[in-house]
MMTF fields as JSON, N, C-alpha, C and O atoms, coordinates in Angstrom:
{
  "mmtfVersion": "1.0.0",
  "mmtfProducer": "UNKNOWN",
  "numBonds": 475,
  "numAtoms": 476,
  "numGroups": 119,
  "numChains": 1,
  "numModels": 1,
  "chainsPerModel": [1],
  "groupsPerChain": [119],
  "chainIdList": ["A"],
  "bondAtomList": [4, 2, 8, 6, 12, 10, 16, 14, 20, 18, 24, 22, 28, 26, 32, 30, 36, 34, 40, 38, 44, 42, 48, 46, 52, 50, 56, 54, 60, 58, 64, 62, 68, 66, 72, 70, 76, 74, 80, 78, 84, 82, 88, 86, 92, 90, 96, 94, 100, 98, 104, 102, 108, 106, 112, 110, 116, 114, 120, 118, 124, 122, 128, 126, 132, 130, 136, 134, 140, 138, 144, 142, 148, 146, 152, 150, 156, 154, 160, 158, 164, 162, 168, 166, 172, 170, 176, 174, 180, 178, 184, 182, 188, 186, 192, 190, 196, 194, 200, 198, 204, 202, 208, 206, 212, 210, 216, 214, 220, 218, 224, 222, 228, 226, 232, 230, 236, 234, 240, 238, 244, 242, 248, 246, 252, 250, 256, 254, 260, 258, 264, 262, 268, 266, 272, 270, 276, 274, 280, 278, 284, 282, 288, 286, 292, 290, 296, 294, 300, 298, 304, 302, 308, 306, 312, 310, 316, 314, 320, 318, 324, 322, 328, 326, 332, 330, 336, 334, 340, 338, 344, 342, 348, 346, 352, 350, 356, 354, 360, 358, 364, 362, 368, 366, 372, 370, 376, 374, 380, 378, 384, 382, 388, 386, 392, 390, 396, 394, 400, 398, 404, 402, 408, 406, 412, 410, 416, 414, 420, 418, 424, 422, 428, 426, 432, 430, 436, 434, 440, 438, 444, 442, 448, 446, 452, 450, 456, 454, 460, 458, 464, 462, 468, 466, 472, 470],
  "bondOrderList": [1, 1, 1, 1, 1, 1, 1, 1, 1, 1, 1, 1, 1, 1, 1, 1, 1, 1, 1, 1, 1, 1, 1, 1, 1, 1, 1, 1, 1, 1, 1, 1, 1, 1, 1, 1, 1, 1, 1, 1, 1, 1, 1, 1, 1, 1, 1, 1, 1, 1, 1, 1, 1, 1, 1, 1, 1, 1, 1, 1, 1, 1, 1, 1, 1, 1, 1, 1, 1, 1, 1, 1, 1, 1, 1, 1, 1, 1, 1, 1, 1, 1, 1, 1, 1, 1, 1, 1, 1, 1, 1, 1, 1, 1, 1, 1, 1, 1, 1, 1, 1, 1, 1, 1, 1, 1, 1, 1, 1, 1, 1, 1, 1, 1, 1, 1, 1, 1],
  "groupList": [{"groupName": "MET", "atomNameList": ["N", "CA", "C", "O"], "elementList": ["N", "C", "C", "O"], "formalChargeList": [0, 0, 0, 0], "bondAtomList": [1, 0, 2, 1, 3, 2], "bondOrderList": [1, 1, 2], "singleLetterCode": "M", "chemCompType": "L-PEPTIDE LINKING"}, {"groupName": "ASN", "atomNameList": ["N", "CA", "C", "O"], "elementList": ["N", "C", "C", "O"], "formalChargeList": [0, 0, 0, 0], "bondAtomList": [1, 0, 2, 1, 3, 2], "bondOrderList": [1, 1, 2], "singleLetterCode": "N", "chemCompType": "L-PEPTIDE LINKING"}, {"groupName": "PRO", "atomNameList": ["N", "CA", "C", "O"], "elementList": ["N", "C", "C", "O"], "formalChargeList": [0, 0, 0, 0], "bondAtomList": [1, 0, 2, 1, 3, 2], "bondOrderList": [1, 1, 2], "singleLetterCode": "P", "chemCompType": "L-PEPTIDE LINKING"}, {"groupName": "VAL", "atomNameList": ["N", "CA", "C", "O"], "elementList": ["N", "C", "C", "O"], "formalChargeList": [0, 0, 0, 0], "bondAtomList": [1, 0, 2, 1, 3, 2], "bondOrderList": [1, 1, 2], "singleLetterCode": "V", "chemCompType": "L-PEPTIDE LINKING"}, {"groupName": "LEU", "atomNameList": ["N", "CA", "C", "O"], "elementList": ["N", "C", "C", "O"], "formalChargeList": [0, 0, 0, 0], "bondAtomList": [1, 0, 2, 1, 3, 2], "bondOrderList": [1, 1, 2], "singleLetterCode": "L", "chemCompType": "L-PEPTIDE LINKING"}, {"groupName": "ALA", "atomNameList": ["N", "CA", "C", "O"], "elementList": ["N", "C", "C", "O"], "formalChargeList": [0, 0, 0, 0], "bondAtomList": [1, 0, 2, 1, 3, 2], "bondOrderList": [1, 1, 2], "singleLetterCode": "A", "chemCompType": "L-PEPTIDE LINKING"}, {"groupName": "GLU", "atomNameList": ["N", "CA", "C", "O"], "elementList": ["N", "C", "C", "O"], "formalChargeList": [0, 0, 0, 0], "bondAtomList": [1, 0, 2, 1, 3, 2], "bondOrderList": [1, 1, 2], "singleLetterCode": "E", "chemCompType": "L-PEPTIDE LINKING"}, {"groupName": "LYS", "atomNameList": ["N", "CA", "C", "O"], "elementList": ["N", "C", "C", "O"], "formalChargeList": [0, 0, 0, 0], "bondAtomList": [1, 0, 2, 1, 3, 2], "bondOrderList": [1, 1, 2], "singleLetterCode": "K", "chemCompType": "L-PEPTIDE LINKING"}, {"groupName": "SER", "atomNameList": ["N", "CA", "C", "O"], "elementList": ["N", "C", "C", "O"], "formalChargeList": [0, 0, 0, 0], "bondAtomList": [1, 0, 2, 1, 3, 2], "bondOrderList": [1, 1, 2], "singleLetterCode": "S", "chemCompType": "L-PEPTIDE LINKING"}, {"groupName": "PHE", "atomNameList": ["N", "CA", "C", "O"], "elementList": ["N", "C", "C", "O"], "formalChargeList": [0, 0, 0, 0], "bondAtomList": [1, 0, 2, 1, 3, 2], "bondOrderList": [1, 1, 2], "singleLetterCode": "F", "chemCompType": "L-PEPTIDE LINKING"}, {"groupName": "ASP", "atomNameList": ["N", "CA", "C", "O"], "elementList": ["N", "C", "C", "O"], "formalChargeList": [0, 0, 0, 0], "bondAtomList": [1, 0, 2, 1, 3, 2], "bondOrderList": [1, 1, 2], "singleLetterCode": "D", "chemCompType": "L-PEPTIDE LINKING"}, {"groupName": "HIS", "atomNameList": ["N", "CA", "C", "O"], "elementList": ["N", "C", "C", "O"], "formalChargeList": [0, 0, 0, 0], "bondAtomList": [1, 0, 2, 1, 3, 2], "bondOrderList": [1, 1, 2], "singleLetterCode": "H", "chemCompType": "L-PEPTIDE LINKING"}, {"groupName": "TRP", "atomNameList": ["N", "CA", "C", "O"], "elementList": ["N", "C", "C", "O"], "formalChargeList": [0, 0, 0, 0], "bondAtomList": [1, 0, 2, 1, 3, 2], "bondOrderList": [1, 1, 2], "singleLetterCode": "W", "chemCompType": "L-PEPTIDE LINKING"}, {"groupName": "ILE", "atomNameList": ["N", "CA", "C", "O"], "elementList": ["N", "C", "C", "O"], "formalChargeList": [0, 0, 0, 0], "bondAtomList": [1, 0, 2, 1, 3, 2], "bondOrderList": [1, 1, 2], "singleLetterCode": "I", "chemCompType": "L-PEPTIDE LINKING"}, {"groupName": "GLY", "atomNameList": ["N", "CA", "C", "O"], "elementList": ["N", "C", "C", "O"], "formalChargeList": [0, 0, 0, 0], "bondAtomList": [1, 0, 2, 1, 3, 2], "bondOrderList": [1, 1, 2], "singleLetterCode": "G", "chemCompType": "PEPTIDE LINKING"}, {"groupName": "TYR", "atomNameList": ["N", "CA", "C", "O"], "elementList": ["N", "C", "C", "O"], "formalChargeList": [0, 0, 0, 0], "bondAtomList": [1, 0, 2, 1, 3, 2], "bondOrderList": [1, 1, 2], "singleLetterCode": "Y", "chemCompType": "L-PEPTIDE LINKING"}, {"groupName": "ARG", "atomNameList": ["N", "CA", "C", "O"], "elementList": ["N", "C", "C", "O"], "formalChargeList": [0, 0, 0, 0], "bondAtomList": [1, 0, 2, 1, 3, 2], "bondOrderList": [1, 1, 2], "singleLetterCode": "R", "chemCompType": "L-PEPTIDE LINKING"}, {"groupName": "GLN", "atomNameList": ["N", "CA", "C", "O"], "elementList": ["N", "C", "C", "O"], "formalChargeList": [0, 0, 0, 0], "bondAtomList": [1, 0, 2, 1, 3, 2], "bondOrderList": [1, 1, 2], "singleLetterCode": "Q", "chemCompType": "L-PEPTIDE LINKING"}, {"groupName": "CYS", "atomNameList": ["N", "CA", "C", "O"], "elementList": ["N", "C", "C", "O"], "formalChargeList": [0, 0, 0, 0], "bondAtomList": [1, 0, 2, 1, 3, 2], "bondOrderList": [1, 1, 2], "singleLetterCode": "C", "chemCompType": "L-PEPTIDE LINKING"}, {"groupName": "THR", "atomNameList": ["N", "CA", "C", "O"], "elementList": ["N", "C", "C", "O"], "formalChargeList": [0, 0, 0, 0], "bondAtomList": [1, 0, 2, 1, 3, 2], "bondOrderList": [1, 1, 2], "singleLetterCode": "T", "chemCompType": "L-PEPTIDE LINKING"}],
  "groupTypeList": [0, 1, 2, 3, 1, 4, 5, 6, 7, 4, 7, 8, 9, 1, 10, 11, 12, 8, 2, 7, 11, 13, 14, 10, 4, 10, 14, 15, 11, 3, 7, 4, 5, 7, 13, 6, 14, 10, 9, 3, 12, 11, 5, 11, 6, 6, 6, 10, 6, 9, 9, 4, 3, 3, 1, 14, 16, 9, 16, 0, 10, 15, 16, 10, 7, 17, 3, 12, 13, 6, 6, 14, 10, 0, 3, 3, 3, 2, 7, 14, 3, 6, 11, 7, 2, 9, 5, 2, 6, 6, 18, 8, 13, 4, 4, 13, 6, 7, 5, 19, 19, 10, 11, 19, 14, 14, 3, 10, 10, 2, 16, 16, 3, 6, 1, 2, 6, 16, 13],
  "groupIdList": [1, 2, 3, 4, 5, 6, 7, 8, 9, 10, 11, 12, 13, 14, 15, 16, 17, 18, 19, 20, 21, 22, 23, 24, 25, 26, 27, 28, 29, 30, 31, 32, 33, 34, 35, 36, 37, 38, 39, 40, 41, 42, 43, 44, 45, 46, 47, 48, 49, 50, 51, 52, 53, 54, 55, 56, 57, 58, 59, 60, 61, 62, 63, 64, 65, 66, 67, 68, 69, 70, 71, 72, 73, 74, 75, 76, 77, 78, 79, 80, 81, 82, 83, 84, 85, 86, 87, 88, 89, 90, 91, 92, 93, 94, 95, 96, 97, 98, 99, 100, 101, 102, 103, 104, 105, 106, 107, 108, 109, 110, 111, 112, 113, 114, 115, 116, 117, 118, 119],
  "secStructList": [7, 7, 7, 7, 7, 2, 2, 2, 2, 2, 2, 6, 7, 7, 7, 5, 1, 7, 7, 3, 3, 3, 3, 3, 3, 6, 6, 3, 3, 3, 3, 3, 3, 3, 3, 3, 3, 3, 7, 7, 7, 5, 7, 7, 1, 1, 7, 7, 3, 3, 3, 3, 3, 3, 3, 1, 7, 3, 3, 3, 3, 3, 1, 1, 7, 3, 3, 3, 3, 7, 6, 6, 7, 3, 3, 3, 3, 7, 6, 6, 7, 7, 3, 3, 3, 3, 3, 3, 3, 3, 3, 3, 3, 3, 3, 3, 3, 3, 6, 6, 7, 7, 6, 6, 6, 6, 7, 7, 7, 6, 6, 7, 7, 1, 1, 7, 7, 5, 7],
  "xCoordList": [14.634, 15.063, 14.407, 14.425, 13.823, 13.234, 14.222, 15.029, 14.17, 15.081, 14.793, 13.662, 15.835, 15.723, 16.114, 17.213, 15.219, 15.483, 16.146, 15.503, 17.425, 18.174, 17.609, 17.553, 17.193, 16.632, 15.375, 15.195, 14.505, 13.284, 13.617, 13.027, 14.551, 14.948, 15.53, 15.237, 16.356, 16.967, 15.932, 16.117, 14.843, 13.774, 13.018, 12.325, 13.142, 12.34, 12.905, 12.27, 14.087, 14.64, 15.495, 15.967, 15.687, 16.457, 17.592, 18.437, 17.629, 18.631, 20.028, 20.201, 21.007, 22.404, 23.097, 22.752, 24.079, 24.924, 24.122, 24.505, 23.017, 22.162, 21.886, 20.853, 22.807, 22.655, 21.342, 20.863, 20.774, 19.532, 19.853, 20.527, 19.38, 19.618, 18.669, 17.451, 19.235, 18.375, 18.531, 17.777, 19.493, 19.669, 20.712, 21.462, 20.747, 21.683, 22.469, 21.954, 23.729, 24.608, 25.613, 26.613, 25.361, 26.298, 26.852, 28.066, 25.99, 26.439, 26.851, 27.317, 26.679, 26.957, 25.645, 24.639, 25.667, 24.525, 24.851, 25.961, 23.861, 23.929, 23.113, 21.956, 23.727, 23.081, 23.174, 24.066, 22.223, 22.266, 22.386, 21.845, 23.095, 23.197, 23.341, 23.853, 22.874, 23.125, 24.101, 23.923, 25.126, 26.123, 26.309, 26.155, 26.64, 26.957, 27.729, 27.362, 28.802, 29.655, 30.684, 30.965, 31.236, 32.277, 31.685, 30.683, 32.302, 31.966, 33.064, 33.827, 33.167, 34.161, 35.326, 35.147, 36.509, 37.641, 37.337, 36.954, 37.507, 37.244, 37.92, 38.375, 37.975, 38.495, 37.652, 37.015, 37.651, 36.97, 38.059, 38.65, 38.313, 39.446, 39.272, 40.263, 38.025, 37.776, 37.058, 36.805, 36.726, 35.906, 36.445, 36.879, 36.415, 36.622, 35.282, 34.227, 35.342, 34.118, 34.183, 35.212, 33.072, 32.93, 32.013, 30.912, 32.456, 31.67, 31.535, 32.527, 30.32, 30.066, 29.258, 28.213, 29.738, 29.021, 27.912, 28.171, 26.67, 25.495, 25.227, 24.992, 25.263, 25.049, 26.016, 26.209, 26.623, 27.495, 28.939, 29.407, 29.636, 31.033, 31.369, 30.724, 32.37, 32.851, 34.349, 34.948, 34.926, 36.361, 36.569, 35.965, 37.428, 37.797, 39.126, 40.133, 39.114, 40.334, 40.97, 40.311, 42.26, 43.08, 44.116, 44.278, 44.802, 45.777, 46.923, 47.558, 47.194, 48.328, 47.94, 48.811, 46.628, 46.212, 44.701, 43.971, 44.256, 42.831, 42.563, 43.353, 41.439, 41.098, 39.644, 38.748, 39.415, 38.049, 37.456, 38.088, 36.239, 35.492, 34.332, 33.422, 34.383, 33.418, 32.217, 32.261, 31.146, 29.951, 30.338, 31.022, 29.886, 30.206, 31.474, 31.742, 32.263, 33.488, 33.171, 32.167, 34.07, 33.961, 35.331, 36.361, 35.311, 36.556, 36.316, 35.226, 37.335, 37.303, 38.305, 39.483, 37.821, 38.698, 39.031, 38.141, 40.303, 40.677, 40.508, 40.612, 40.25, 40.105, 41.341, 42.471, 41.074, 42.151, 42.632, 43.423, 42.18, 42.63, 41.726, 40.515, 42.33, 41.56, 41.155, 41.968, 39.905, 39.371, 38.258, 37.704, 37.936, 36.865, 36.267, 36.918, 35.043, 34.385, 33.995, 33.662, 34.049, 33.625, 32.948, 33.497, 31.747, 31.031, 30.651, 29.873, 31.192, 30.874, 29.404, 28.845, 28.79, 27.369, 26.796, 27.546, 25.479, 24.871, 25.366, 25.462, 25.673, 26.17, 25.442, 25.234, 25.059, 24.392, 25.366, 26.001, 25.475, 26.423, 25.745, 24.769, 26.287, 25.907, 27.081, 28.233, 26.785, 27.797, 27.572, 26.432, 28.652, 28.562, 29.549, 30.742, 29.032, 29.871, 29.27, 28.078, 30.105, 29.607, 28.436, 28.39, 27.502, 26.308, 26.669, 25.899, 27.822, 28.235, 28.972, 29.349, 29.184, 29.976, 29.256, 28.1, 29.954, 29.488, 29.98, 31.188, 29.079, 29.501, 30.361, 30.961, 30.444, 31.384, 32.636, 33.485, 32.75, 33.91, 34.008, 35.098, 32.867, 32.845, 33.028, 32.965, 33.253, 33.404, 32.04, 31.049, 32.002, 30.761, 30.441, 31.169, 29.371, 28.957, 27.435, 26.834, 26.799, 25.325, 24.739, 23.558, 25.525, 25.036, 25.185, 24.806, 25.723, 25.932, 24.586, 23.656, 24.504, 23.288, 23.641, 24.432, 23.049, 23.389, 22.609, 23.15, 21.363, 20.53, 19.902, 18.833, 20.558, 20.043, 18.622, 18.282, 17.826, 16.453, 16.489, 17.282, 15.615, 15.475, 14.397, 13.279, 14.743, 13.76, 13.556, 12.766],
  "yCoordList": [-27.126, -26.376, -25.01, -24.329, -24.612, -23.284, -22.326, -22.742, -21.054, -20.089, -19.933, -20.099, -19.614, -19.348, -17.896, -17.484, -17.125, -15.722, -15.607, -15.833, -15.257, -15.201, -14.166, -14.415, -13.022, -11.981, -12.48, -12.239, -13.175, -13.716, -14.766, -14.773, -15.641, -16.676, -16.037, -16.472, -15.005, -14.346, -13.652, -13.555, -13.168, -12.536, -13.547, -13.163, -14.838, -15.866, -16.333, -17.132, -15.845, -16.23, -15.107, -14.236, -15.142, -14.101, -14.642, -13.87, -15.947, -16.497, -16.451, -16.536, -16.315, -16.248, -17.586, -18.334, -17.875, -19.07, -20.349, -21.384, -20.293, -21.461, -21.597, -21.135, -22.231, -22.314, -22.959, -23.902, -22.44, -22.966, -23.582, -22.967, -24.766, -25.533, -25.019, -25.039, -24.557, -24.028, -24.767, -24.506, -25.683, -26.399, -27.498, -27.573, -28.35, -29.471, -29.41, -28.986, -29.84, -29.784, -30.931, -30.815, -32.03, -33.154, -33.569, -33.697, -33.777, -34.197, -33.048, -33.265, -31.833, -30.642, -29.975, -30.114, -29.254, -28.443, -26.982, -26.517, -26.269, -24.82, -24.281, -24.66, -23.385, -22.898, -21.385, -20.76, -20.818, -19.404, -19.317, -20.151, -18.308, -18.08, -16.596, -15.835, -16.216, -14.869, -15.049, -15.915, -14.22, -14.328, -12.97, -11.928, -12.994, -11.772, -12.164, -13.108, -11.434, -11.744, -12.801, -13.035, -13.429, -14.442, -15.836, -16.142, -16.674, -18.093, -18.833, -18.205, -20.132, -20.935, -21.265, -21.385, -21.408, -21.92, -23.353, -24.154, -23.684, -25.047, -25.3, -24.372, -26.559, -26.96, -28.119, -28.818, -28.314, -29.439, -30.296, -29.913, -31.428, -32.255, -32.839, -33.113, -33.034, -33.69, -32.821, -33.271, -31.585, -30.771, -29.353, -28.74, -28.836, -27.411, -26.711, -27.344, -25.399, -24.607, -23.383, -22.711, -23.104, -21.947, -20.947, -21.304, -19.695, -18.614, -17.496, -17.101, -16.975, -15.812, -14.826, -15.18, -13.596, -12.581, -11.994, -11.4, -12.17, -11.636, -10.205, -9.318, -9.989, -8.658, -8.474, -9.388, -7.3, -6.992, -7.381, -7.376, -7.717, -8.109, -8.91, -8.765, -9.746, -10.444, -10.654, -10.511, -10.994, -11.255, -12.745, -13.336, -13.341, -14.728, -14.712, -14.23, -15.239, -15.329, -16.69, -17.728, -16.656, -17.857, -17.732, -16.65, -18.787, -18.726, -17.762, -17.249, -17.509, -16.651, -15.318, -14.499, -15.089, -13.82, -13.651, -14.572, -12.437, -12.114, -11.515, -10.713, -11.909, -11.436, -10.966, -11.7, -9.738, -9.227, -9.718, -9.625, -10.239, -10.697, -9.707, -9.652, -8.944, -7.867, -8.354, -9.422, -7.556, -7.885, -8.149, -7.342, -9.294, -9.688, -10.517, -11.097, -10.584, -11.392, -12.824, -13.108, -13.722, -15.116, -15.583, -15.017, -16.638, -17.24, -18.74, -19.169, -19.522, -20.957, -21.249, -20.905, -21.884, -22.313, -23.782, -24.631, -24.085, -25.469, -26.396, -25.974, -27.652, -28.632, -28.622, -28.442, -28.823, -28.881, -27.547, -27.521, -26.423, -25.103, -24.61, -24.477, -24.344, -23.841, -22.39, -21.591, -22.067, -20.748, -20.396, -21.257, -19.082, -18.579, -17.335, -16.292, -17.432, -16.24, -15.268, -15.673, -13.982, -12.926, -11.832, -11.36, -11.429, -10.336, -9.296, -9.595, -8.073, -7.043, -6.618, -6.169, -6.764, -6.491, -7.642, -8.427, -7.748, -8.86, -8.907, -7.886, -10.109, -10.367, -11.602, -12.56, -11.589, -12.733, -13.401, -12.739, -14.725, -15.464, -16.646, -17.201, -17.012, -18.226, -19.19, -18.817, -20.419, -21.449, -22.601, -22.951, -23.185, -24.442, -25.382, -25.094, -26.51, -27.492, -28.878, -29.021, -29.899, -31.267, -31.452, -30.847, -32.282, -32.529, -33.051, -32.877, -33.682, -34.274, -33.295, -33.659, -32.07, -31.11, -30.682, -30.26, -30.795, -30.303, -28.864, -28.627, -27.913, -26.511, -26.031, -24.961, -26.78, -26.422, -27.302, -27.222, -28.132, -29.007, -29.992, -30.456, -30.313, -31.252, -30.603, -31.283, -29.291, -28.579, -28.504, -28.11, -28.887, -28.832, -27.37, -26.715, -26.87, -25.481, -25.439, -26.167, -24.61, -24.554, -24.134, -24.377, -23.515, -23.094, -24.176, -23.971, -25.307, -26.406, -26.889, -27.164, -26.986, -27.438, -28.725, -28.699, -29.844, -31.113, -31.366, -31.944, -30.95, -31.126, -29.78, -29.437, -29.022, -27.689, -27.757, -28.632, -26.807, -26.676, -26.331, -25.499, -26.985, -26.655, -25.593, -25.76, -24.5, -23.427, -23.169, -22.302],
  "zCoordList": [304.753, 303.592, 303.549, 302.523, 304.687, 304.772, 305.423, 306.255, 305.057, 305.67, 307.161, 307.618, 307.893, 309.328, 309.537, 309.168, 310.125, 310.393, 311.763, 312.788, 311.779, 313.031, 313.999, 315.204, 313.494, 314.365, 315.066, 316.259, 314.336, 314.942, 316.0, 317.08, 315.69, 316.658, 317.912, 319.026, 317.735, 318.89, 319.772, 320.985, 319.172, 319.956, 320.809, 321.75, 320.491, 321.165, 322.511, 323.199, 322.891, 324.197, 324.767, 324.037, 326.084, 326.767, 327.63, 328.082, 327.868, 328.776, 328.167, 326.951, 329.035, 328.617, 328.838, 329.753, 327.986, 328.091, 327.947, 328.492, 327.223, 327.007, 325.505, 325.02, 324.769, 323.312, 322.881, 323.51, 321.808, 321.227, 319.87, 319.044, 319.654, 318.429, 317.341, 317.517, 316.211, 315.141, 313.82, 312.882, 313.724, 312.464, 312.571, 313.545, 311.552, 311.49, 310.197, 309.162, 310.264, 309.107, 309.203, 309.911, 308.505, 308.454, 309.817, 309.976, 310.782, 312.106, 313.012, 314.131, 312.526, 313.32, 313.7, 313.004, 314.805, 315.197, 314.933, 315.193, 314.411, 314.281, 315.442, 315.628, 316.231, 317.448, 317.526, 316.952, 318.256, 318.614, 320.123, 320.849, 320.587, 322.022, 322.288, 321.468, 323.455, 323.973, 325.13, 325.986, 325.135, 326.183, 326.85, 326.213, 328.13, 328.865, 330.105, 330.805, 330.376, 331.513, 331.139, 329.964, 332.168, 331.996, 331.892, 332.538, 331.085, 331.053, 331.804, 332.538, 331.645, 332.353, 331.416, 330.204, 331.991, 331.228, 330.857, 331.71, 329.577, 329.128, 327.783, 327.115, 327.406, 326.096, 325.598, 326.385, 324.317, 323.682, 323.046, 322.036, 323.629, 323.201, 321.803, 321.127, 321.356, 320.075, 319.052, 317.934, 319.413, 318.525, 318.379, 319.355, 317.149, 316.896, 317.17, 317.155, 317.419, 317.595, 316.691, 316.607, 316.018, 315.149, 315.839, 316.258, 315.963, 316.558, 315.536, 314.923, 315.34, 314.498, 315.336, 315.881, 315.437, 316.215, 315.35, 314.303, 315.805, 315.105, 315.561, 314.741, 316.872, 317.457, 318.617, 319.42, 318.707, 319.839, 319.579, 318.441, 320.656, 320.588, 321.835, 322.874, 321.723, 322.91, 322.798, 321.732, 323.928, 323.971, 324.205, 325.1, 323.39, 323.612, 324.348, 323.83, 325.55, 326.335, 326.106, 326.171, 325.837, 325.74, 326.853, 327.417, 327.173, 328.259, 327.954, 328.876, 326.672, 326.323, 325.685, 325.393, 325.461, 324.855, 324.958, 325.323, 324.622, 324.546, 323.169, 322.672, 322.549, 321.209, 321.205, 321.622, 320.733, 320.601, 319.286, 318.234, 319.361, 318.197, 318.03, 318.857, 316.969, 316.759, 315.942, 315.332, 315.94, 315.163, 313.708, 313.077, 313.187, 311.819, 311.71, 310.658, 312.787, 312.791, 313.186, 313.839, 312.765, 313.187, 313.642, 313.277, 314.453, 314.923, 315.082, 315.462, 314.79, 315.032, 316.147, 316.047, 317.203, 318.282, 318.01, 318.035, 317.751, 317.446, 318.645, 319.796, 318.352, 319.421, 320.312, 319.859, 321.601, 322.573, 323.102, 324.045, 322.526, 322.971, 324.101, 323.93, 325.247, 326.387, 326.101, 325.637, 326.381, 326.09, 327.055, 327.739, 327.097, 327.956, 327.307, 327.257, 326.812, 326.274, 327.397, 328.51, 327.066, 327.984, 327.17, 326.174, 327.6, 326.936, 327.988, 328.894, 327.881, 328.882, 328.832, 329.833, 327.664, 327.467, 326.654, 326.073, 326.611, 325.88, 324.437, 323.756, 324.0, 322.651, 322.126, 322.871, 320.87, 320.252, 319.293, 318.473, 319.407, 318.578, 317.901, 318.404, 316.753, 316.055, 316.212, 315.986, 316.598, 316.812, 315.855, 315.549, 315.387, 314.648, 315.308, 315.399, 315.765, 316.45, 316.293, 316.021, 316.468, 316.374, 317.325, 318.396, 316.927, 317.742, 319.132, 320.077, 319.264, 320.542, 321.449, 322.563, 320.999, 321.776, 323.046, 323.009, 324.168, 325.469, 325.579, 325.578, 325.671, 325.568, 326.727, 326.628, 327.821, 328.885, 328.836, 329.724, 327.812, 327.712, 328.862, 329.198, 329.468, 330.579, 331.942, 332.966, 331.966, 333.237, 333.912, 333.296, 335.19, 335.957, 336.264, 337.011, 335.698, 335.868, 335.816, 335.026, 336.632, 336.615, 335.271, 335.02, 334.407, 333.089, 332.038, 330.885, 332.407, 331.455, 330.914, 331.673, 329.59, 328.918, 328.161, 327.218, 328.579, 327.956, 326.674, 325.732, 326.619, 325.433, 325.066, 325.57, 324.194, 323.859, 323.286, 322.489, 323.726, 323.229, 321.745, 321.303, 320.986, 319.557, 319.419, 319.906, 318.75, 318.568, 317.088, 316.716]
}
């Protein structure tokens, strides 16, 4: 029940595509991540994903379009929708997703994090 300072948490790590667990909400995890470059095409068959841009901007690629998510913007990717985040420069995001969500949607990738570090 104590406040969490997002700027302080973001200063505590530098790795990209490795979400950090910062809170819990009714079976959901609240996470912070820094992203840069391309991620993998993936979908979450049973989970929606919430993205909020804290710093920077990124592009969410879908099979039929690309959408820029600017600083202060949020987007929800519905379950089952294939997507691929891309950030031309470092971008910091806040994620809210079910605790069981695999951030690569089960795609085998060296950046896959099965148990996000709690910071």
